[in-house]
Every structure is written in structure tokens, then in C-alpha cells.
ZALO-191340 format. One record per residue (C-alpha): residue in three letters; y, z, x. Coordinates in Angstrom, 1 decimal. Last residue first. Layout:
ZALO-191340
+-----+--------+--------+--------+
|  aa |     c2 |     c3 |     c1 |
+-----+--------+--------+--------+
| ALA |      Y |      Z |      X |
...
+-----+--------+--------+--------+
end
This chain:
ZALO-191340
+-----+--------+--------+--------+
|  aa |     c2 |     c3 |     c1 |
+-----+--------+--------+--------+
| PRO |   37.9 |   13.7 |  -25.4 |
| GLN |   35.0 |   15.7 |  -24.6 |
| LEU |   34.8 |   18.6 |  -22.1 |
| PHE |   31.5 |   18.1 |  -20.6 |
| SER |   28.8 |   21.1 |  -20.9 |
| PHE |   25.8 |   21.9 |  -18.7 |
| THR |   22.3 |   21.3 |  -18.3 |
| PHE |   20.7 |   19.8 |  -15.2 |
| ILE |   17.7 |   18.2 |  -15.2 |
| ASP |   15.9 |   17.0 |  -11.9 |
| THR |   13.4 |   14.4 |  -10.6 |
| VAL |   12.2 |   13.1 |  -14.2 |
| ASN |    9.9 |   10.0 |  -12.3 |
| THR |    9.7 |    6.5 |  -13.9 |
| PHE |    7.9 |    3.7 |  -11.8 |
| GLN |    8.0 |    0.8 |  -13.1 |
| PRO |    5.3 |   -2.4 |  -12.7 |
| SER |    6.1 |   -6.0 |  -12.9 |
| VAL |    2.9 |   -8.4 |  -13.4 |
| SER |    3.2 |  -12.2 |  -13.3 |
| ILE |   -0.3 |  -13.7 |  -14.3 |
| ARG |   -0.5 |  -17.6 |  -13.3 |
| VAL |   -3.6 |  -19.0 |  -15.1 |
| TYR |   -5.2 |  -22.1 |  -13.7 |
| ARG |   -7.8 |  -24.7 |  -14.6 |
| ARG |   -5.4 |  -25.3 |  -18.2 |
| ASP |   -4.6 |  -28.9 |  -16.9 |
| PRO |   -1.0 |  -28.2 |  -18.4 |
| SER |   -1.4 |  -24.9 |  -16.1 |
| VAL |   -1.8 |  -21.2 |  -18.1 |
| VAL |    1.2 |  -18.6 |  -17.8 |
| ALA |    0.0 |  -15.4 |  -18.4 |
| ALA |    3.2 |  -12.3 |  -18.2 |
| GLY |    2.7 |   -8.5 |  -17.3 |
| THR |    4.3 |   -5.4 |  -18.0 |
| LEU |    3.0 |   -2.2 |  -16.3 |
| SER |    4.2 |    1.1 |  -17.0 |
| ILE |    4.2 |    4.5 |  -14.6 |
| GLY |    5.1 |    8.0 |  -15.5 |
| GLU |    8.4 |    9.1 |  -17.0 |
| PRO |   10.2 |    7.5 |  -20.2 |
| VAL |   13.7 |    9.2 |  -21.0 |
| VAL |   14.2 |    8.7 |  -24.8 |
| ARG |   18.0 |    9.5 |  -25.3 |
| ILE |   19.7 |   11.8 |  -28.3 |
| VAL |   23.2 |   12.0 |  -28.3 |
| PRO |   24.1 |   14.5 |  -31.0 |
| GLN |   27.2 |   14.0 |  -33.6 |
| TYR |   27.9 |   17.3 |  -35.0 |
| ALA |   30.7 |   17.1 |  -38.0 |
| VAL |   33.9 |   18.6 |  -38.2 |
| GLY |   36.2 |   18.9 |  -41.0 |
| GLY |   39.3 |   18.3 |  -42.8 |
| VAL |   40.2 |   17.0 |  -46.0 |
| ASN |   43.4 |   14.0 |  -46.2 |
| GLN |   42.7 |   13.5 |  -49.8 |
| VAL |   41.1 |   15.9 |  -52.0 |
| GLY |   38.6 |   14.8 |  -55.1 |
| THR |   35.5 |   16.1 |  -52.9 |
| VAL |   35.4 |   19.3 |  -50.3 |
| LEU |   33.5 |   18.8 |  -47.7 |
| PRO |   29.9 |   20.6 |  -46.9 |
| VAL |   29.5 |   21.8 |  -43.7 |
| GLN |   26.3 |   20.5 |  -41.6 |
| ARG |   25.5 |   22.7 |  -38.8 |
| GLY |   26.7 |   22.7 |  -35.1 |
| THR |   26.6 |   26.5 |  -35.0 |
| SER |   30.1 |   27.7 |  -33.5 |
| ILE |   31.6 |   24.1 |  -33.8 |
| GLY |   30.7 |   23.2 |  -37.1 |
| ALA |   31.1 |   26.6 |  -38.8 |
| GLN |   34.5 |   27.1 |  -37.3 |
| ARG |   36.0 |   23.6 |  -37.7 |
| SER |   34.8 |   23.5 |  -41.1 |
| VAL |   35.7 |   26.8 |  -42.5 |
| ARG |   39.1 |   26.3 |  -41.1 |
| PHE |   39.3 |   22.8 |  -42.8 |
| SER |   38.1 |   23.7 |  -46.0 |
| GLN |   40.7 |   26.4 |  -46.4 |
| LEU |   43.2 |   24.0 |  -45.5 |
| SER |   41.8 |   21.7 |  -48.8 |
| GLU |   41.7 |   24.0 |  -51.0 |
| ARG |   45.6 |   25.6 |  -50.1 |
| SER |   46.8 |   22.3 |  -51.0 |
| GLY |   48.1 |   19.8 |  -47.7 |
| ASN |   51.8 |   19.6 |  -47.4 |
| ILE |   50.8 |   19.3 |  -43.5 |
| ALA |   47.8 |   16.6 |  -43.9 |
| PRO |   44.3 |   18.2 |  -43.1 |
| ARG |   43.2 |   17.1 |  -39.3 |
| SER |   40.0 |   15.2 |  -38.4 |
| SER |   37.2 |   16.3 |  -36.1 |
| ILE |   34.5 |   14.7 |  -34.5 |
| PHE |   32.8 |   16.9 |  -32.4 |
| ARG |   30.4 |   15.3 |  -29.2 |
| GLY |   27.1 |   16.6 |  -28.8 |
| SER |   25.6 |   19.5 |  -26.6 |
| ALA |   24.0 |   19.7 |  -23.9 |
| PRO |   26.3 |   17.0 |  -22.1 |
| GLN |   24.3 |   13.8 |  -20.5 |
| LEU |   24.1 |   13.4 |  -16.8 |
| SER |   23.8 |   10.1 |  -15.0 |
| SER |   27.1 |    8.6 |  -16.8 |
| ASN |   27.9 |    4.9 |  -17.2 |
| LYS |   25.9 |    3.4 |  -20.0 |
| GLN |   24.8 |    6.4 |  -21.7 |
| SER |   28.4 |    7.1 |  -22.4 |
| ASN |   30.2 |   10.6 |  -22.0 |
| GLN |   33.2 |    9.2 |  -20.0 |
| PRO |   35.1 |   11.0 |  -17.0 |
| VAL |   38.2 |    9.7 |  -16.7 |
| GLU |   39.5 |    8.7 |  -13.4 |
| SER |   42.4 |    9.7 |  -11.4 |
| LYS |   45.7 |    9.2 |  -11.4 |
| ARG |   47.6 |    8.7 |   -7.9 |
| ASN |   49.8 |   11.2 |   -6.1 |
| ARG |   49.4 |   14.3 |   -7.0 |
| ARG |   51.1 |   17.5 |   -5.4 |
| GLY |   54.0 |   18.4 |   -7.9 |
| LYS |   56.7 |   19.7 |   -6.4 |
| GLU |   59.7 |   18.7 |   -8.6 |
| LEU |   58.1 |   20.0 |  -12.1 |
| ASP |   60.7 |   19.3 |  -14.6 |
| ILE |   59.8 |   21.2 |  -18.1 |
| ARG |   61.4 |   19.6 |  -21.3 |
| ILE |   60.8 |   21.3 |  -24.6 |
| ILE |   60.7 |   19.4 |  -27.7 |
| ARG |   60.3 |   21.1 |  -31.2 |
| ASP |   57.8 |   18.8 |  -33.6 |
| GLU |   59.5 |   18.4 |  -36.9 |
| ARG |   58.3 |   20.8 |  -39.7 |
| THR |   60.1 |   23.3 |  -38.3 |
| LEU |   59.2 |   26.4 |  -35.8 |
| PRO |   61.4 |   28.4 |  -33.8 |
| VAL |   59.8 |   28.3 |  -30.0 |
| ILE |   60.5 |   31.8 |  -28.4 |
| MET |   60.5 |   31.3 |  -24.5 |
| THR |   59.0 |   32.7 |  -20.9 |
| GLN |   59.5 |   31.6 |  -17.8 |
| VAL |   57.4 |   31.9 |  -14.8 |
| VAL |   58.1 |   30.3 |  -11.4 |
| PRO |   55.8 |   31.1 |   -8.4 |
| HIS |   57.0 |   31.1 |   -4.8 |
| ASP |   53.9 |   31.7 |   -2.3 |
| SER |   51.6 |   29.5 |   -4.2 |
| GLY |   49.0 |   31.0 |   -6.7 |
| GLN |   50.9 |   29.4 |   -9.7 |
| TYR |   53.5 |   26.9 |   -8.7 |
| ARG |   54.6 |   26.5 |  -12.2 |
| THR |   53.9 |   29.0 |  -15.2 |
| ILE |   55.5 |   28.3 |  -18.6 |
| LYS |   55.1 |   31.0 |  -21.4 |
| LEU |   55.5 |   29.6 |  -24.9 |
| LYS |   56.0 |   31.9 |  -27.6 |
| ALA |   55.8 |   31.0 |  -31.2 |
| ARG |   58.0 |   31.7 |  -34.4 |
| GLN |   58.0 |   31.0 |  -37.9 |
| GLY |   58.3 |   34.8 |  -38.3 |
| VAL |   54.5 |   35.2 |  -38.8 |
| ILE |   52.9 |   31.8 |  -38.8 |
| ASP |   51.6 |   30.7 |  -42.3 |
| GLY |   49.4 |   27.3 |  -42.6 |
| SER |   49.3 |   23.7 |  -41.1 |
| VAL |   50.1 |   21.9 |  -38.4 |
| TYR |   53.2 |   22.7 |  -36.7 |
| ARG |   53.7 |   20.7 |  -33.6 |
| VAL |   54.8 |   22.3 |  -30.4 |
| ARG |   55.9 |   19.4 |  -28.4 |
| VAL |   56.0 |   19.3 |  -24.3 |
| VAL |   57.6 |   16.7 |  -22.3 |
| TYR |   56.8 |   16.7 |  -18.6 |
| THR |   59.4 |   15.9 |  -16.3 |
| GLY |   58.6 |   14.7 |  -12.6 |
| PRO |   56.0 |   15.3 |   -9.8 |
| PHE |   52.2 |   14.4 |  -10.8 |
| GLY |   50.4 |   17.0 |  -11.4 |
| HIS |   47.4 |   18.7 |   -9.6 |
| ALA |   46.0 |   21.9 |  -11.5 |
| CYS |   47.6 |   20.6 |  -14.9 |
| LEU |   46.7 |   23.1 |  -17.5 |
| TYR |   47.5 |   23.4 |  -21.0 |
| ASP |   46.3 |   26.6 |  -23.2 |
| GLU |   46.7 |   27.0 |  -26.7 |
| HIS |   46.6 |   30.0 |  -28.5 |
| CYS |   45.6 |   32.0 |  -31.9 |
| ASN |   41.9 |   32.6 |  -30.7 |
| GLU |   42.2 |   36.2 |  -30.3 |
| GLN |   44.6 |   36.7 |  -33.2 |
| LYS |   41.6 |   35.5 |  -36.0 |
| PRO |   43.5 |   33.4 |  -38.4 |
| GLY |   44.1 |   31.1 |  -37.3 |
| TYR |   44.0 |   28.1 |  -34.9 |
| GLY |   43.7 |   27.5 |  -31.3 |
| ASP |   42.9 |   24.2 |  -28.6 |
| ASN |   41.9 |   25.7 |  -25.6 |
| LEU |   41.3 |   24.5 |  -22.0 |
| LEU |   43.6 |   21.0 |  -22.7 |
| VAL |   43.5 |   19.4 |  -19.6 |
| GLY |   46.2 |   17.6 |  -17.9 |
| GLY |   45.1 |   15.9 |  -14.3 |
| GLY |   47.0 |   12.4 |  -14.9 |
| ALA |   44.2 |   11.0 |  -15.6 |
| THR |   43.8 |   13.0 |  -18.9 |
| LEU |   41.6 |   15.8 |  -20.5 |
| PRO |   42.1 |   17.3 |  -23.8 |
| SER |   42.6 |   13.4 |  -25.9 |
| GLU |   42.6 |   14.2 |  -29.4 |
| PHE |   44.0 |   17.5 |  -29.4 |
| SER |   46.5 |   16.5 |  -27.0 |
| CYS |   47.3 |   15.3 |  -23.4 |
| VAL |   49.5 |   12.2 |  -22.9 |
| THR |   49.3 |    9.9 |  -20.1 |
| GLY |   52.8 |    8.1 |  -19.3 |
| ARG |   53.0 |    8.8 |  -15.8 |
| PRO |   55.2 |   11.5 |  -16.2 |
| GLU |   52.9 |   13.6 |  -18.3 |
| GLU |   53.5 |   13.8 |  -22.7 |
| VAL |   52.1 |   17.5 |  -23.1 |
| ILE |   51.2 |   18.1 |  -27.0 |
| LEU |   50.0 |   21.7 |  -28.1 |
| ASP |   49.0 |   21.9 |  -31.6 |
| LEU |   49.5 |   25.0 |  -33.8 |
| ASP |   47.6 |   26.2 |  -36.7 |
| GLY |   48.3 |   29.2 |  -39.4 |
| ASP |   46.3 |   32.5 |  -39.6 |
| GLY |   49.3 |   34.4 |  -38.3 |
| ASN |   50.9 |   35.5 |  -34.9 |
| TRP |   51.5 |   33.0 |  -32.4 |
| THR |   50.7 |   31.6 |  -28.4 |
| LEU |   51.2 |   28.9 |  -26.4 |
| GLU |   50.0 |   29.1 |  -22.8 |
| LEU |   51.6 |   26.3 |  -20.1 |
| LYS |   50.4 |   26.1 |  -16.6 |
| LEU |   51.8 |   23.7 |  -14.2 |
| ASP |   51.1 |   23.1 |  -10.4 |
| ARG |   48.1 |   25.4 |  -10.4 |
| GLU |   46.8 |   26.8 |   -7.2 |
| LEU |   43.1 |   28.5 |   -6.9 |
| ALA |   41.9 |   26.1 |   -4.1 |
| LYS |   44.6 |   26.6 |   -1.8 |
| ARG |   43.9 |   30.4 |   -2.2 |
| ARG |   40.3 |   29.8 |   -1.9 |
| ALA |   40.9 |   27.7 |    1.2 |
| VAL |   43.1 |   29.9 |    2.9 |
| GLN |   40.3 |   33.0 |    2.5 |
| VAL |   37.8 |   30.5 |    4.1 |
| ARG |   39.9 |   29.9 |    7.0 |
| GLU |   40.0 |   33.7 |    7.3 |
| ALA |   36.7 |   34.1 |    7.6 |
| GLU |   36.5 |   31.1 |   10.3 |
| ALA |   38.8 |   32.8 |   12.4 |
| LYS |   37.1 |   36.2 |   12.2 |
| ARG |   34.0 |   35.1 |   12.9 |
| GLY |   32.1 |   38.1 |   14.4 |
| ALA |   29.0 |   37.6 |   11.9 |
| GLN |   29.6 |   40.5 |   10.2 |
| LYS |   32.7 |   38.8 |    9.2 |
| LEU |   31.2 |   35.3 |    8.5 |
| SER |   28.8 |   37.1 |    6.1 |
| GLN |   32.0 |   38.6 |    4.3 |
| GLU |   33.8 |   35.1 |    3.7 |
| LEU |   30.3 |   33.1 |    2.5 |
| ASN |   29.6 |   36.2 |    0.1 |
| ALA |   33.1 |   35.7 |   -1.2 |
| LEU |   33.1 |   32.4 |   -1.3 |
| ALA |   30.2 |   32.0 |   -3.3 |
| ASN |   31.5 |   35.1 |   -5.8 |
| LEU |   34.7 |   32.3 |   -6.5 |
| ALA |   32.7 |   29.8 |   -7.0 |
| LYS |   30.0 |   31.0 |   -9.2 |
| GLU |   33.0 |   32.7 |  -10.8 |
| HIS |   34.7 |   29.5 |  -11.6 |
| TRP |   31.4 |   27.9 |  -13.1 |
| GLN |   31.3 |   30.4 |  -15.9 |
| ASP |   34.8 |   29.8 |  -16.2 |
| TYR |   34.1 |   26.2 |  -16.7 |
| ASP |   31.8 |   26.7 |  -19.4 |
| LYS |   33.3 |   23.4 |  -21.3 |
| ILE |   34.3 |   21.9 |  -18.5 |
| TRP |   37.0 |   21.9 |  -16.4 |
| VAL |   36.0 |   21.8 |  -12.8 |
| HIS |   38.5 |   20.1 |  -10.6 |
| THR |   39.8 |   22.7 |   -8.1 |
| LEU |   37.8 |   25.7 |   -8.7 |
| ILE |   34.6 |   23.5 |   -8.5 |
| GLY |   36.2 |   21.7 |   -5.6 |
| SER |   36.7 |   24.7 |   -3.6 |
| ALA |   33.4 |   26.2 |   -4.3 |
| ALA |   31.6 |   22.9 |   -3.1 |
| TRP |   33.6 |   22.4 |    0.1 |
| LEU |   33.5 |   26.0 |    1.4 |
| ILE |   29.7 |   25.9 |    0.3 |
| GLY |   28.7 |   22.8 |    2.3 |
| GLU |   31.0 |   24.0 |    5.4 |
| PRO |   29.3 |   27.3 |    5.4 |
| ASP |   25.5 |   25.7 |    4.9 |
| LYS |   23.0 |   28.1 |    3.9 |
| LEU |   20.8 |   25.2 |    2.8 |
| LYS |   20.0 |   26.8 |   -0.8 |
| GLU |   23.7 |   28.0 |   -0.8 |
| ALA |   24.5 |   24.1 |    0.0 |
| LEU |   22.1 |   22.9 |   -2.8 |
| ARG |   23.7 |   25.1 |   -5.1 |
| LEU |   27.2 |   24.1 |   -4.7 |
| GLY |   26.3 |   20.2 |   -4.2 |
| MET |   25.2 |   20.3 |   -8.2 |
| ILE |   28.6 |   21.9 |   -9.3 |
| TYR |   31.0 |   19.8 |   -6.7 |
| PRO |   29.1 |   16.8 |   -7.3 |
| GLU |   28.9 |   17.0 |  -11.1 |
| PRO |   32.6 |   17.9 |  -12.0 |
| ARG |   33.8 |   14.4 |  -11.0 |
| ASP |   37.7 |   14.7 |  -10.6 |
| PRO |   37.6 |   13.7 |   -6.9 |
| GLN |   36.0 |   10.3 |   -7.7 |
| LEU |   35.2 |    8.4 |   -4.5 |
| ASN |   35.2 |   11.6 |   -2.2 |
| ALA |   33.1 |   13.3 |   -4.5 |
| ALA |   30.5 |   10.4 |   -4.3 |
| GLN |   30.2 |   10.8 |   -0.7 |
| GLN |   30.2 |   14.7 |   -0.9 |
| TYR |   27.4 |   14.2 |   -3.5 |
| LEU |   25.8 |   11.9 |   -0.5 |
| LYS |   26.3 |   14.6 |    2.0 |
| LEU |   24.6 |   17.1 |    0.0 |
| ALA |   21.4 |   14.9 |   -0.9 |
| GLN |   21.0 |   14.0 |    2.5 |
| GLN |   20.6 |   17.7 |    3.6 |
| ASP |   18.4 |   18.5 |    0.7 |
| ALA |   15.6 |   15.8 |    1.8 |
| LYS |   13.2 |   17.8 |   -0.1 |
| PHE |   11.4 |   14.7 |   -1.4 |
| ARG |   12.5 |   15.5 |   -4.9 |
| THR |   16.3 |   16.4 |   -3.7 |
| LEU |   16.8 |   13.2 |   -2.8 |
| TYR |   16.4 |   11.9 |   -6.5 |
| ALA |   19.1 |   14.1 |   -7.0 |
| ALA |   21.4 |   12.5 |   -4.7 |
| SER |   20.4 |    9.1 |   -6.4 |
| TYR |   21.5 |   10.4 |   -9.7 |
| VAL |   24.4 |   11.4 |   -8.3 |
| MET |   25.0 |    8.4 |   -6.3 |
| SER |   24.1 |    6.3 |   -9.6 |
| PRO |   27.0 |    8.1 |  -11.1 |
| VAL |   29.3 |    6.9 |   -8.4 |
| ASP |   28.8 |    3.8 |   -8.4 |
| ALA |   26.5 |    1.3 |   -6.4 |
| ALA |   24.0 |    3.4 |   -5.7 |
| SER |   20.8 |    1.0 |   -6.1 |
| PHE |   19.8 |   -0.9 |   -2.4 |
| ASP |   21.5 |    1.8 |   -0.4 |
| ILE |   20.1 |    4.5 |   -2.2 |
| ARG |   16.6 |    2.6 |   -1.6 |
| SER |   17.2 |    2.7 |    1.9 |
| LEU |   18.2 |    5.8 |    2.2 |
| LEU |   14.9 |    7.4 |    0.6 |
| VAL |   13.2 |    5.0 |    3.2 |
| ARG |   14.9 |    7.1 |    6.2 |
| GLU |   14.0 |    9.6 |    4.5 |
| ILE |   10.8 |    9.2 |    4.0 |
| GLU |   10.3 |    8.5 |    7.8 |
| PRO |   12.4 |   11.4 |    9.0 |
| GLN |    9.4 |   13.5 |    7.0 |
| PRO |    6.6 |   12.7 |    8.9 |
| ARG |    3.8 |   10.4 |    7.5 |
| GLY |    1.2 |   12.8 |    5.3 |
| VAL |   -0.4 |   10.5 |    3.6 |
| ILE |    0.8 |   11.8 |    0.2 |
| GLU |    4.4 |   11.6 |    1.3 |
| MET |    4.2 |    8.2 |    2.5 |
| THR |    2.7 |    6.7 |   -0.8 |
| LEU |    5.3 |    8.5 |   -2.8 |
| ALA |    8.6 |    7.3 |   -0.3 |
| LEU |    6.9 |    3.7 |   -0.6 |
| VAL |    6.4 |    3.6 |   -4.2 |
| ASP |    9.8 |    4.6 |   -4.8 |
| TYR |   10.9 |    2.0 |   -1.9 |
| MET |    9.3 |   -0.8 |   -3.9 |
| TRP |   10.7 |    0.5 |   -7.4 |
| PRO |   13.8 |   -0.7 |   -6.4 |
| GLN |   12.9 |   -4.5 |   -5.4 |
| SER |   12.9 |   -6.1 |   -2.3 |
| GLN |   11.5 |   -9.3 |   -1.2 |
| ASN |   13.3 |  -10.4 |    1.8 |
| HIS |   10.6 |  -10.7 |    3.6 |
| ILE |   10.8 |   -7.9 |    5.6 |
| LEU |   10.5 |   -5.8 |    2.0 |
| ALA |    7.7 |   -7.7 |    1.4 |
| ALA |    5.9 |   -7.0 |    3.9 |
| ASN |    6.5 |   -2.8 |    4.3 |
| ILE |    5.3 |   -3.1 |    0.8 |
| ALA |    1.9 |   -4.9 |    1.7 |
| ALA |    1.7 |   -1.9 |    4.7 |
| ILE |    2.4 |    0.6 |    2.9 |
| MET |   -0.1 |    0.0 |    0.3 |
+-----+--------+--------+--------+
end
């Protein structure tokens, strides 16, 4: 088998499955690990044309215990698209397994800066713990200069160019809409933008702990941010909300400003100047699609509609119940009929069939004189290398 595949590769008859079979066969017969890694890296050069493919290939490398090569591939993917969360999340696990200080520093810093998926706070806690353990181990080893470098990297990763916190009291619903300098808009419909902005929480009443909207831009473009506070529905105590603006959080000179925003039927507009924004180009927003993503979210996507401002109390109550029940449990919520603009939330799961094992397709062609039959055989070898479960922030 090894000789036949090598001959096919030498004569430019390569196919992706050949590298898989060659690596598996070499592992079975006990070939040296460097030879197997060489085959796997050849497969990556053959198939990894984009970041999702590179992430998949890195996970494939871990199947053959080529963890160091997989970590390098995750770093390469992050260099191509720095704002994708997958390379940092999976890279941190590999770096901790390899006890690679540089890898841990890279992955943990990347998580604190770029990972803003649904459960980002858990990943940030893991990253902070990893950096704390790394710093402590370096100090115990007498490597004080490297320990100080970890401190500086952690402090740098926790810097935020712009942070907005909108809070209110009552059972109403407000929306925070941020128009960024390069034309991107962060809102309820688009919580993740190419300008680096992310809407961390879309709040609504009546629970007080949920009456807040949070916008964060870790690395933002310099310029003017136009913030719109939109009254959606419900009763807001005092018809006022509080907006806390924090610029350059975590730096040596943070700027914090708090203002009271009177609410009207029209949007309240606040302009914020960010002179020291650290972003110089737009990022690619990860899309949740089966075509270009190697990792699917752990949960489906919520499709929501808003009630009209002047809608009935019955419509408003249906909207609140559907949002709370749908988001927390994913169950179908009956909508009120006979009322226009009724809000509701539906859970749309993403279901895929992942084949695993060996499949074989063949086609037979009979010659015109019926003396010969040409058979074309196409084997496919599919293996689920690993499964990762986490959530994306859905646009």
C-alpha cells in the first residue's frame, strides 16, 4: 500500500485521500513519527487553502499526535484572520498540553483580545488562569524577565479602546446602536462587525439584572462613533437611561464618562470621539455556514422580530415571553394571532450528517465490442478527528 501510493504521488496522480491512507498505513506498520508528520504536512499543503480548512487540518494533525505542528498551523491561521476565535481556543489546549510557554502566551492573549463568542467569559477566565500559572512557573524557575513579559502581555490583552454600558430601570426595552467610523453598524441585528465592535448583551425588562446593553470594541478605528439609544417598548422608570462611556480601558490613561439619556420616541444620538483607536483595517466577520466553517456552533440560531412601538400590551407581552422562553430553552412558543407585528423568537437548529469510515463508489464502462470492461473505483476515507463544543455570537 505504501509503495503504491508513493508511486502515484511521484507520477503526479495525487489525491487528498492518498495522504490519509498513507499516514494511517505508516502508523500501523510502525514507521517513525517524523515520516508520518511529513505525510500529514504534505496533505495540509495539498488541501488547506483557507482558514477553516487550516483549522480542520490542525485538528487532523492531533489525531496522529503531531501536536507541535498543529499548534503552528493554528498560529498561521490566526495570522491570516486574527479575529477568528477557533485558533486561539484550540491552540490554548494544545499549548498547555505541550507545556509551551510561548504557545500559552500567544493563545491566552489572543483569547482575551479576540474571543467574544457567547460563553466568552469562561474562556477569558481560562486564559487568565493559564497566564497566571505561566507567570508563577517562570518566577519559580528564576526567569523573572520572562515573567514580567507575561504581565505586560496580559495587561496589553486586557486593553479596550471603547466600552459602552447602557442601563435603565423598568420593564421596557431599549436598543443600543453604534455607527462605527468606517461605515459598519453594531446593533441587535448585527452584533459583530468588521470594525471590531461586538454587542455583548441585548437587554430587556422586567428583570433588573437584564436591563442593560453592552457594547465593546477592543481594537477600534480612530474617529467618531455615533451612538443611538432607541426606545423600543415598555415603561422605563423616569423615561431616562444611564450611559457609561469608557475609553482606553486598561491603559495608563483611561477616560470614563457617565451621562443621563432622556428617552423620547426618536433616537437619542451621542457622538464619541476616539482619537487613539488601534485598528487600521477591517476584519473578516466569521459566518456560520456549512460551506466555509469547519466548526459548527453548539446551538442553533435565533431569528427574532421586534414589536412595533405603538403595539398593544398583548403584543408586547407575547414578545417578552417568546424571547425569554425561546432563548433559555429553545422551545417553540405559540404566537398571538390576529395582532400585527407580534414579536417572537424561534430556534432553528443546524443539523448535519458527518460520515465516518470507508466508502467506495465505482463505475463500469463496457467497450463497444463488448470485450472489455473498464472499472473506475473511487474510495473515500473519512475520520472524525475531534469534536469541539462552543457557541458563536450570532449575527
